[in-house]
ZAPAKE-29058 format. One line per 8 residues: their letters; for each residue x, y, z of C-alpha. Coordinates in nm, 3 decimals. Example, Ala and Ser with C-alpha at 12.3 -4.5 7.8 and 13.67 -1.06 7.14 Angstrom:
<nodes>
AS	1.230/-0.450/0.780; 1.367/-0.106/0.714;
</nodes>
This chain:
<nodes>
MDLSSFLT	6.735/-4.566/5.670; 6.523/-4.778/5.405; 6.408/-4.552/5.104; 6.093/-4.466/5.235; 6.217/-4.268/5.517; 6.519/-4.107/5.265; 6.248/-4.032/5.069; 6.002/-3.891/5.383;
SLTTSFVI	6.280/-3.709/5.504; 6.322/-3.523/5.123; 5.959/-3.450/5.120; 5.949/-3.312/5.513; 6.276/-3.090/5.440; 6.097/-2.956/5.103; 5.743/-2.871/5.264; 5.913/-2.734/5.579;
FVVLMLLF	6.086/-2.493/5.273; 5.799/-2.443/5.124; 5.624/-2.336/5.416; 5.911/-2.105/5.547; 5.873/-1.927/5.165; 5.526/-1.869/5.193; 5.588/-1.739/5.533; 5.876/-1.500/5.395;
ACLSARPG	5.664/-1.394/5.101; 5.384/-1.260/5.318; 5.576/-1.122/5.623; 5.826/-0.936/5.420; 5.495/-0.754/5.234; 5.412/-0.592/5.582; 5.605/-0.280/5.610; 5.613/-0.337/6.017;
NNVVYYPN	5.854/-0.593/5.931; 6.105/-0.369/5.709; 6.357/-0.317/5.932; 6.393/-0.726/5.959; 6.396/-0.829/5.617; 6.555/-0.498/5.474; 6.768/-0.350/5.754; 7.077/-0.308/5.523;
RILKGLDP	6.874/-0.030/5.245; 6.727/0.115/5.516; 7.062/0.190/5.720; 7.220/0.339/5.371; 6.884/0.583/5.355; 6.690/0.341/5.068; 6.348/0.235/4.964; 6.317/-0.150/5.125;
EESGSGIR	6.163/-0.197/4.763; 6.404/-0.200/4.487; 6.130/-0.083/4.249; 6.028/0.191/4.489; 5.659/0.140/4.428; 5.426/0.080/4.697; 5.291/-0.246/4.564; 5.553/-0.502/4.669;
NPFSWISE	5.573/-0.847/4.472; 5.588/-1.122/4.734; 5.844/-1.311/4.467; 6.062/-1.044/4.318; 6.328/-1.065/4.582; 6.443/-1.417/4.318; 6.501/-1.156/3.972; 6.627/-0.899/4.200;
ALSSTEKD	6.858/-1.195/4.343; 6.934/-1.294/3.964; 6.962/-0.967/3.784; 7.203/-0.840/4.056; 7.588/-0.771/3.956; 7.881/-0.792/4.133; 7.913/-0.429/4.217; 7.572/-0.430/4.338;
VIAMSGID	7.707/-0.649/4.629; 8.033/-0.453/4.690; 7.822/-0.080/4.674; 7.603/-0.275/4.934; 7.811/-0.524/5.126; 8.157/-0.506/5.050; 8.467/-0.679/4.896; 8.463/-0.962/5.135;
TAVYFEFL	8.105/-1.043/5.069; 8.167/-1.047/4.660; 8.432/-1.280/4.748; 8.239/-1.474/4.925; 7.953/-1.548/4.652; 8.277/-1.603/4.442; 8.338/-1.899/4.655; 7.957/-2.027/4.628;
RTVLGILV	7.988/-1.939/4.239; 8.327/-2.152/4.186; 8.187/-2.446/4.383; 7.847/-2.464/4.185; 8.039/-2.426/3.829; 8.250/-2.730/3.968; 7.926/-2.979/4.070; 7.765/-2.867/3.775;
LSGIILLP	8.097/-2.912/3.515; 8.113/-3.219/3.696; 7.798/-3.337/3.750; 7.770/-3.289/3.338; 7.966/-3.526/3.267; 7.965/-3.783/3.603; 7.573/-3.812/3.640; 7.477/-3.987/3.252;
VLLPVAIT	7.789/-4.125/3.249; 7.853/-4.321/3.595; 7.501/-4.378/3.705; 7.414/-4.644/3.415; 7.799/-4.769/3.442; 7.645/-4.873/3.808; 7.309/-4.960/3.822; 7.376/-5.204/3.508;
DNGAMFNS	7.672/-5.370/3.724; 7.560/-5.691/3.968; 7.873/-5.637/4.206; 7.665/-5.596/4.540; 7.521/-5.953/4.470; 7.904/-6.159/4.504; 7.938/-5.912/4.799; 7.684/-5.841/5.081;
NTTVSTGT	7.930/-5.697/5.294; 8.003/-5.382/5.004; 7.777/-5.153/5.167; 7.735/-5.074/5.529; 7.315/-5.057/5.424; 7.340/-5.355/5.357; 6.974/-5.509/5.317; 6.804/-5.177/5.409;
FNELDRLS	6.907/-4.936/5.127; 7.004/-5.156/4.848; 6.820/-4.919/4.606; 7.024/-4.630/4.624; 7.362/-4.880/4.636; 7.278/-4.971/4.338; 7.356/-4.631/4.194; 7.685/-4.599/4.324;
MANITVKS	8.068/-4.781/4.312; 7.903/-5.020/4.543; 7.738/-5.196/4.297; 8.095/-5.252/4.134; 8.252/-5.576/4.063; 8.543/-5.580/4.211; 8.863/-5.594/3.943; 8.592/-5.452/3.678;
PRLWAFLI	8.659/-5.299/3.391; 8.413/-4.999/3.436; 8.592/-4.902/3.707; 8.807/-4.733/3.421; 8.524/-4.508/3.398; 8.516/-4.389/3.724; 8.866/-4.342/3.699; 8.862/-4.079/3.428;
ATYWASFV	8.575/-3.934/3.615; 8.829/-3.883/3.941; 9.045/-3.691/3.606; 8.781/-3.458/3.519; 8.661/-3.388/3.880; 9.012/-3.275/3.950; 9.054/-3.084/3.605; 8.745/-2.873/3.633;
SLYLLWKS	8.821/-2.805/4.027; 9.153/-2.670/3.966; 9.091/-2.504/3.646; 8.781/-2.296/3.768; 8.995/-2.206/4.137; 9.268/-2.064/3.913; 9.030/-1.834/3.751; 8.839/-1.761/4.084;
YKHVSCLR	9.185/-1.639/4.249; 9.270/-1.412/3.956; 8.921/-1.301/3.951; 8.974/-1.214/4.317; 9.271/-1.045/4.303; 9.177/-0.821/4.032; 8.861/-0.726/4.286; 9.140/-0.629/4.557;
SEALRSPE	9.356/-0.505/4.346; 9.052/-0.213/4.211; 8.912/-0.195/4.557; 9.299/-0.081/4.684; 9.329/0.133/4.406; 9.033/0.319/4.492; 9.061/0.720/4.487; 8.851/0.734/4.831;
VKPEQFAV	9.079/0.786/5.119; 9.108/0.514/5.348; 9.269/0.581/5.707; 9.359/0.244/5.733; 9.600/0.291/5.367; 9.782/0.554/5.530; 9.844/0.400/5.867; 10.060/0.083/5.976;
VVRDIPPL	10.083/-0.107/6.331; 10.399/-0.124/6.508; 10.437/-0.350/6.765; 10.720/-0.537/6.984; 10.895/-0.209/7.045; 11.231/-0.200/7.210; 11.246/-0.091/7.603; 11.254/0.280/7.623;
PEGQTRKE	11.637/0.431/7.650; 11.721/0.678/7.920; 11.601/1.020/7.855; 11.314/0.931/7.611; 10.926/0.929/7.649; 10.798/0.603/7.367; 10.636/0.904/7.207; 10.991/1.022/7.107;
QVDSYFRT	11.166/0.682/7.047; 10.893/0.628/6.772; 10.903/0.951/6.651; 11.268/0.930/6.626; 11.300/0.570/6.446; 11.022/0.638/6.188; 11.120/0.958/6.102; 11.494/0.902/6.046;
IYPETYYR	11.394/0.592/5.819; 11.081/0.803/5.596; 11.170/1.167/5.656; 10.957/1.280/5.419; 10.666/1.077/5.434; 10.614/1.016/5.850; 10.335/1.193/5.944; 10.290/1.105/6.383;
SMIVTDNK	10.229/0.815/6.562; 9.971/0.712/6.817; 10.091/0.494/7.139; 9.908/0.185/7.238; 9.819/0.208/7.639; 9.668/-0.026/7.821; 9.272/0.036/7.823; 9.124/-0.184/8.017;
EVNKIWEE	9.059/0.068/8.327; 8.969/0.351/8.120; 8.720/0.097/7.882; 8.559/-0.044/8.204; 8.433/0.314/8.296; 8.371/0.426/7.942; 8.143/0.127/7.871; 7.961/0.207/8.294;
LEGYKKKL	7.906/0.572/8.122; 7.740/0.498/7.780; 7.513/0.253/8.003; 7.427/0.527/8.269; 7.355/0.736/7.954; 7.144/0.485/7.777; 6.920/0.446/8.082; 6.899/0.829/8.148;
ARAEAVYE	6.762/0.829/7.760; 6.558/0.489/7.881; 6.395/0.643/8.171; 6.350/1.030/7.990; 6.129/0.791/7.720; 5.962/0.642/8.021; 5.829/0.920/8.180; 5.666/1.136/7.870;
ASKTPSKP	5.483/0.821/7.776; 5.333/0.853/8.124; 5.215/1.165/8.093; 4.881/1.199/8.023; 4.587/1.450/7.974; 4.429/1.376/8.314; 4.778/1.385/8.487; 5.002/1.575/8.249;
QGTRPTNK	5.311/1.569/8.542; 5.367/1.233/8.478; 5.477/0.961/8.683; 5.891/0.990/8.739; 6.072/0.576/8.728; 6.272/0.472/8.992; 6.490/0.180/9.037; 6.643/0.028/9.347;
TGFLGLVG	7.051/0.055/9.322; 7.136/-0.280/9.424; 7.156/-0.644/9.277; 6.968/-0.615/8.947; 6.758/-0.375/9.071; 6.639/-0.573/9.308; 6.763/-0.476/9.629; 6.894/-0.184/9.784;
EKVDTIGH	6.802/0.175/9.824; 6.534/0.340/9.593; 6.602/0.651/9.389; 6.432/0.838/9.147; 6.589/0.694/8.803; 6.666/1.028/8.578; 6.824/1.215/8.895; 7.036/0.876/8.999;
CNEKINEL	7.138/0.843/8.625; 7.220/1.232/8.607; 7.450/1.181/8.936; 7.634/0.855/8.774; 7.708/1.028/8.465; 7.860/1.327/8.619; 8.090/1.142/8.834; 8.198/0.884/8.563;
AAKLESEQ	8.246/1.155/8.324; 8.504/1.346/8.603; 8.615/0.978/8.723; 8.700/0.924/8.310; 8.878/1.197/8.246; 9.080/1.142/8.533; 9.178/0.785/8.369; 9.265/0.959/8.063;
KVTLKEKQ	9.487/1.108/8.162; 9.650/0.794/8.378; 9.654/0.626/8.124; 9.772/0.869/7.835; 10.094/0.909/8.073; 10.127/0.582/8.264; 10.009/0.326/8.093; 10.216/0.365/7.724;
QNAALVFF	10.274/0.013/7.604; 10.556/-0.154/7.364; 10.325/-0.079/7.024; 10.195/0.226/6.824; 10.061/0.278/6.503; 10.234/0.501/6.297; 10.092/0.747/5.996; 10.221/0.843/5.673;
TDRVAAAS	10.141/1.173/5.437; 10.071/0.935/5.133; 9.972/0.582/5.068; 10.283/0.448/4.911; 10.486/0.499/5.188; 10.277/0.314/5.446; 10.244/0.026/5.226; 10.664/-0.038/5.157;
AAQCLHAQ	10.674/0.038/5.530; 10.436/-0.257/5.606; 10.613/-0.521/5.423; 10.990/-0.428/5.478; 11.202/-0.560/5.753; 11.275/-0.278/5.983; 11.517/-0.437/6.242; 11.809/-0.678/6.205;
MVDTWTVF	11.634/-0.897/6.532; 11.311/-1.060/6.415; 11.124/-0.962/6.781; 11.203/-0.559/6.758; 10.997/-0.291/6.590; 10.776/-0.537/6.382; 10.563/-0.336/6.101; 10.189/-0.448/5.924;
DAPEPRQL	9.958/-0.266/5.747; 9.712/-0.098/5.986; 9.346/-0.262/5.917; 9.037/-0.075/5.970; 9.025/0.138/6.261; 8.669/-0.067/6.424; 8.924/-0.387/6.336; 9.178/-0.354/6.608;
IWSNLHIK	9.221/-0.634/6.906; 9.417/-0.324/7.112; 9.403/-0.574/7.414; 9.640/-0.799/7.166; 9.861/-0.550/7.031; 10.104/-0.566/7.275; 10.214/-0.857/7.309; 10.575/-0.974/7.233;
FFGRELRQ	10.660/-1.148/6.929; 10.804/-1.540/7.112; 10.471/-1.436/7.332; 10.242/-1.470/7.027; 10.457/-1.754/6.868; 10.416/-1.959/7.222; 10.055/-1.855/7.226; 9.994/-2.000/6.894;
YVVYIIVA	10.122/-2.324/6.930; 9.974/-2.370/7.281; 9.607/-2.300/7.094; 9.674/-2.558/6.807; 9.778/-2.815/7.132; 9.467/-2.737/7.272; 9.255/-2.737/6.929; 9.412/-3.064/6.829;
LTIFFYMI	9.278/-3.178/7.135; 8.945/-3.103/7.132; 8.979/-3.220/6.747; 9.059/-3.509/6.883; 8.828/-3.606/7.238; 8.535/-3.440/6.996; 8.542/-3.726/6.797; 8.434/-3.997/7.048;
PITFISAF	8.095/-3.786/7.102; 8.033/-3.774/6.790; 8.132/-4.127/6.692; 7.905/-4.245/6.970; 7.620/-3.986/6.802; 7.601/-4.162/6.450; 7.637/-4.481/6.608; 7.347/-4.467/6.850;
TTLKNLMK	7.115/-4.203/6.733; 6.948/-4.380/6.541; 6.586/-4.531/6.659; 6.624/-4.846/6.692; 6.964/-4.788/6.916; 6.709/-4.524/7.093; 6.471/-4.757/7.151; 6.743/-5.025/7.316;
YLPFIKPL	6.842/-4.792/7.589; 6.543/-4.562/7.590; 6.249/-4.762/7.648; 6.002/-4.514/7.728; 5.986/-4.374/7.363; 5.843/-4.717/7.225; 5.497/-4.651/7.206; 5.595/-4.320/6.991;
ARITVLKT	5.776/-4.557/6.760; 5.500/-4.755/6.702; 5.283/-4.446/6.511; 5.439/-4.510/6.155; 5.472/-4.092/6.055; 5.653/-4.013/6.381; 5.862/-4.326/6.340; 5.968/-4.273/5.996;
VLEAYLPQ	6.037/-3.920/6.063; 6.241/-3.927/6.338; 6.457/-4.212/6.138; 6.508/-3.980/5.931; 6.615/-3.718/6.103; 6.771/-3.847/6.490; 7.131/-3.833/6.355; 7.134/-3.523/6.121;
IALLVFLA	6.968/-3.330/6.399; 7.207/-3.431/6.705; 7.511/-3.417/6.514; 7.371/-3.038/6.392; 7.312/-2.936/6.753; 7.639/-3.085/6.854; 7.848/-2.840/6.603; 7.656/-2.520/6.729;
ILPKLLLF	7.839/-2.498/7.043; 8.173/-2.494/6.886; 8.216/-2.180/6.695; 8.249/-1.907/6.956; 8.520/-2.136/7.188; 8.716/-2.115/6.829; 8.727/-1.768/6.785; 8.800/-1.712/7.195;
MSKLEGIP	9.107/-1.941/7.123; 9.208/-1.772/6.806; 9.227/-1.418/6.991; 9.412/-1.606/7.276; 9.714/-1.620/6.998; 9.785/-1.240/6.969; 9.603/-1.211/6.652; 9.556/-0.808/6.617;
TESHAVRA	9.245/-0.779/6.385; 8.901/-0.874/6.385; 8.954/-1.017/6.039; 9.272/-1.227/6.099; 9.088/-1.371/6.410; 8.782/-1.454/6.203; 8.980/-1.622/5.934; 9.203/-1.813/6.203;
ASGKYFYF	8.900/-1.973/6.355; 8.682/-2.032/6.016; 9.036/-2.308/5.974; 8.982/-2.439/6.262; 8.635/-2.489/6.229; 8.676/-2.610/5.906; 8.954/-2.850/6.010; 8.704/-2.988/6.326;
TVLNVFIG	8.407/-3.068/6.076; 8.612/-3.251/5.860; 8.810/-3.491/6.107; 8.518/-3.497/6.313; 8.210/-3.510/6.142; 8.339/-3.648/5.793; 8.569/-3.858/5.898; 8.448/-3.946/6.168;
VTVGGTLF	8.071/-3.986/6.101; 8.207/-4.252/5.819; 8.459/-4.417/6.046; 8.213/-4.424/6.318; 7.943/-4.564/6.125; 8.165/-4.850/6.032; 8.333/-4.948/6.307; 8.022/-4.951/6.498;
STFKTIQK	7.837/-5.180/6.262; 8.131/-5.364/6.152; 8.296/-5.436/6.535; 8.262/-5.788/6.595; 8.407/-5.878/6.226; 8.695/-5.608/6.311; 8.731/-5.814/6.670; 8.727/-6.205/6.494;
NPNQIVSL	8.977/-5.989/6.208; 9.153/-5.676/6.326; 9.331/-5.699/5.963; 9.048/-5.655/5.749; 8.984/-5.310/5.889; 9.108/-5.113/5.605; 8.940/-5.281/5.376; 8.630/-5.268/5.553;
LAQKLPGN	8.596/-4.881/5.561; 8.677/-4.858/5.197; 8.451/-5.108/5.117; 8.174/-4.953/5.357; 8.233/-4.594/5.224; 7.949/-4.579/4.984; 7.706/-4.680/5.287; 7.770/-4.338/5.451;
ATFFLTFV	7.649/-4.157/5.090; 7.283/-4.213/5.250; 7.391/-4.034/5.582; 7.530/-3.733/5.380; 7.261/-3.722/5.156; 7.031/-3.614/5.416; 7.226/-3.390/5.619; 7.297/-3.167/5.274;
ALKFFVGY	6.904/-3.194/5.221; 6.845/-3.089/5.562; 7.120/-2.788/5.514; 6.971/-2.649/5.224; 6.622/-2.690/5.247; 6.551/-2.661/5.615; 6.875/-2.440/5.658; 6.787/-2.174/5.394;
GLELSRIV	6.421/-2.162/5.457; 6.538/-2.039/5.787; 6.779/-1.812/5.681; 6.536/-1.643/5.451; 6.227/-1.628/5.643; 6.426/-1.467/5.933; 6.176/-1.627/6.125; 6.344/-1.640/6.488;
PLIIYHLK	6.475/-1.224/6.428; 6.094/-1.115/6.342; 5.994/-1.296/6.680; 6.308/-1.164/6.876; 6.218/-0.815/6.754; 5.867/-0.812/6.810; 5.905/-0.937/7.161; 6.151/-0.686/7.256;
RKFLCKTE	5.991/-0.399/7.087; 5.676/-0.483/7.288; 5.828/-0.542/7.592; 6.175/-0.417/7.633; 6.227/-0.122/7.413; 6.159/0.217/7.464; 6.378/0.461/7.316; 6.497/0.458/6.892;
AELKEAWF	6.839/0.328/7.016; 6.684/0.040/7.205; 6.444/0.003/6.892; 6.788/-0.032/6.629; 6.965/-0.238/6.869; 6.705/-0.476/6.885; 6.662/-0.519/6.470; 7.020/-0.484/6.406;
PGDLGYGT	7.106/-0.755/6.151; 7.510/-0.844/6.195; 7.669/-0.951/5.949; 7.683/-1.329/5.711; 7.913/-1.474/5.966; 8.220/-1.587/5.772; 8.357/-1.781/6.074; 8.093/-2.032/6.058;
RVPADMLI	7.929/-1.959/5.752; 8.250/-2.047/5.542; 8.345/-2.380/5.721; 7.978/-2.479/5.714; 8.017/-2.455/5.323; 8.307/-2.629/5.385; 8.220/-2.910/5.478; 7.930/-2.964/5.188;
VTIVLCYS	8.209/-2.920/4.988; 8.440/-3.222/5.097; 8.128/-3.424/5.169; 7.997/-3.348/4.787; 8.364/-3.372/4.626; 8.472/-3.694/4.837; 8.157/-3.919/4.706; 8.081/-3.704/4.368;
VIAPLIIP	8.249/-4.022/4.180; 8.145/-4.283/4.455; 7.788/-4.241/4.454; 7.733/-3.953/4.175; 7.342/-3.883/4.325; 7.496/-3.710/4.573; 7.596/-3.420/4.264; 7.262/-3.249/4.226;
FGVLYFGL	7.195/-3.235/4.620; 7.547/-3.057/4.618; 7.397/-2.810/4.347; 7.081/-2.740/4.523; 7.303/-2.651/4.833; 7.492/-2.355/4.674; 7.276/-2.258/4.386; 6.984/-2.218/4.634;
GWLILRNQ	7.263/-2.063/4.883; 7.372/-1.826/4.598; 7.016/-1.671/4.537; 6.935/-1.681/4.893; 7.222/-1.531/5.045; 7.259/-1.297/4.786; 6.930/-1.114/4.842; 7.053/-1.163/5.233;
ALKVYVPS	7.366/-0.987/5.114; 7.145/-0.708/4.949; 6.870/-0.586/5.198; 6.955/-0.781/5.463; 7.316/-0.820/5.654; 7.554/-0.523/5.722; 7.924/-0.604/5.691; 8.100/-0.548/6.089;
YESYGRMW	8.419/-0.486/5.846; 8.614/-0.464/5.504; 8.943/-0.673/5.480; 8.921/-0.644/5.068; 8.901/-1.021/5.019; 9.177/-1.132/5.243; 8.975/-1.457/5.325; 9.015/-1.569/4.968;
PHINNRIL	9.354/-1.736/5.022; 9.198/-1.931/5.285; 8.941/-2.062/5.091; 9.091/-2.162/4.773; 9.371/-2.379/5.030; 9.087/-2.558/5.187; 8.872/-2.579/4.874; 9.232/-2.730/4.802;
ASLILFQL	9.206/-2.944/5.066; 8.892/-3.091/5.032; 8.967/-3.182/4.646; 9.281/-3.371/4.773; 9.144/-3.542/5.033; 8.889/-3.673/4.758; 9.184/-3.794/4.548; 9.299/-4.031/4.793;
TMVGYFGV	9.008/-4.135/4.949; 8.923/-4.249/4.541; 9.318/-4.374/4.486; 9.236/-4.604/4.861; 8.940/-4.696/4.751; 9.052/-4.824/4.368; 9.327/-5.022/4.582; 9.107/-5.170/4.747;
QKFVYAPL	8.875/-5.238/4.422; 9.179/-5.440/4.341; 9.187/-5.215/4.051; 9.582/-5.278/3.845; 9.575/-4.931/3.752; 9.455/-4.749/4.046; 9.836/-4.623/4.061; 9.771/-4.422/3.743;
LIPIPISS	9.577/-4.141/4.000; 9.857/-4.086/4.173; 9.999/-3.793/3.964; 9.628/-3.642/4.025; 9.707/-3.489/4.454; 10.074/-3.452/4.353; 9.927/-3.214/4.074; 9.674/-3.061/4.331;
ILFGFVCA	9.989/-2.984/4.558; 10.173/-2.842/4.321; 9.872/-2.611/4.218; 9.868/-2.477/4.568; 10.224/-2.412/4.571; 10.209/-2.207/4.277; 9.916/-2.006/4.366; 10.058/-1.954/4.744;
KKFYPAFQ	10.367/-1.784/4.541; 10.181/-1.625/4.252; 9.860/-1.445/4.427; 9.936/-1.478/4.805; 10.200/-1.217/4.842; 9.940/-0.927/4.728; 9.701/-1.075/4.991; 9.972/-1.050/5.261;
HPALEVAA	10.042/-0.689/5.202; 9.912/-0.413/4.958; 10.160/-0.419/4.597; 10.292/-0.045/4.572; 10.143/-0.058/4.241; 9.753/-0.027/4.397; 9.872/0.234/4.618; 10.047/0.489/4.369;
PSLKDHPN	9.711/0.611/4.162; 9.622/0.960/4.273; 9.367/1.015/4.516; 9.009/1.254/4.418; 9.088/1.450/4.753; 9.358/1.547/4.988; 9.360/1.311/5.252; 9.270/1.535/5.590;
LEQIFRSF	9.583/1.361/5.800; 9.419/1.505/6.141; 9.135/1.321/6.029; 9.262/1.001/5.956; 9.451/0.998/6.276; 9.127/1.074/6.464; 8.972/0.767/6.327; 9.206/0.547/6.513;
IPPSLSSD	9.142/0.698/6.858; 8.948/0.475/7.056; 8.589/0.586/7.186; 8.734/0.537/7.550; 9.020/0.779/7.498; 8.818/1.123/7.272; 8.779/1.416/7.537; 8.606/1.737/7.499;
KVDDDHFE	8.914/1.911/7.696; 9.026/2.110/7.393; 9.192/2.330/7.696; 9.360/2.090/7.919; 9.725/2.098/7.934; 9.759/1.767/8.074; 9.707/1.579/7.678; 9.961/1.820/7.558;
DALSQVSR	10.210/1.535/7.641; 9.973/1.273/7.515; 9.948/1.430/7.126; 9.998/1.085/6.953; 9.800/0.903/7.178; 9.518/1.076/7.179; 9.290/1.410/6.930; 9.160/1.718/7.102;
STSLV	8.829/1.678/6.884; 8.608/1.389/6.958; 8.509/1.385/6.589; 8.586/1.078/6.418; 8.576/0.971/6.054;
</nodes>
């Protein structure tokens, strides 16, 4: 890619961003689109516009986002979202403070040298991108005293990173503490989850076993237990029942809409009962749905009784009368053997992955190792196609292997755009298919909560992106462009990789620019959700429930968003000293991301769970891993530059490792388990323990049959009321 292609890429990305911004300004001002651009405020019963006035300023969102406080974010989207913005703010601070020194110092030092003239192999972009290579370490002469400036810059960037990470860890710890100290009643603070319950003693039921065990240990604060059951069959029936209820509501809405003054009786909807409604007997939809609902309701009631009495498993939820007792129980060793009576603090009821609670201790350990091996193999084998992508998705190679695109390549404008975007778009598409697979595999480990599964998938995705995208693209581009040289002299591979490293900054400059201009432009404009919503509203939705389902926005998607941001952190940190020009691009990415996502958090996204900032230790460790990778990269690069003082950099990766160790000892325990001091403050209202208990009942096990004696034996599994908190 030459300079003109790079500038074309930037200009095109910026133009796309401006167009998407204007679309947002126009479309968000239309009341008919409120549910797409302000769903979070609508669900909370607030006016879409904060000002409440009828006149809408299409750019007022900028001032509203800038003036919003952390308390505003917590009120609208919760602690986890506030912690995500602390991550963005921390990285932005690292890049700004680093750039203040690195840009005015390193750019003049690099551009006034002429090292590239002495070694034409200094950069992979020799002859094609020399203009920007002159702004990087590629232009520094081997053994030059100028390398002192880059060595000191490495220390400065490391110091700034560690300082801001320490401040952020303290701040997030305070946020979590304040949230858990809240005087509001939170059901999860009165419960613990118990796994690995031993086999039943003779003459005892599972309920009696759990009750007697915990009542002995906590005689004054134990309340009751809820035995976990195998809900697979009852869930299937319940989901089918709910499906027919939705079909009935839709059919009734269609029937009402068919009534006209000329035909007041309307037309009753019909459908076929076979595959996808295309074959089978033709029936009246309303009557058929009512019949199926009555049939399934009776079947569900019967299956509930069977599930509660015959499908009890070796796990339970245990409830206490106060928060301190539950917090204490969550972090205590209850049994002599580690594989029995395993206890951890309960998550929100909506977070529990019920199907994983019964998996035994050693089964979970085995699953974890198997999943890790699969992920490692996935990472390894994904490097092959990504390496080929980075090497072959250039216009020159595509013209060679796909001759039919040569006429397109003769068009100057199109050729320039293709050269600028092809490798980046191919890489982004390739990455898009991975997150769901990693989340699925994380749940296979036996992880008991949604937030934990998301954190686990996020970690896997981070290591995948760093190893495959950052290292894979760098190594791939280098190996394929210098393959003949390596064949002749394999011993030069290490020096070649280090020498070619600055040239890959070109690819990543364009990659980051594409991410923040086009990615955040699409995020703000919400063009795709808007189109999908209006198509569904016009052709598919007949009821209010269907309309709400069509516009419901979901959450921020931490499982993919955080690793994607971490990839940018890794890229910008690793190239911050080698090619300082990348720092402004990183600042734009995180600054623009903070602004746009602030608006989305306040007005659009609805959290699907709340873990009170438990993701922060993982975010901190990922940033630290990126920092150590940067430091090791610099140690190696200075060695290749034959700088005799390169060993002076060895203390900084050691310092970063020690920093991580201190953070793990000082801060992490309070994230792993709730501290007793934060559970001790008094509550605003006396907790309704029965409602707390009911809030954990799976919807498929709720029952209206308050007088049914069959539920008497299962009171610890199900309440006689369907009211949930």
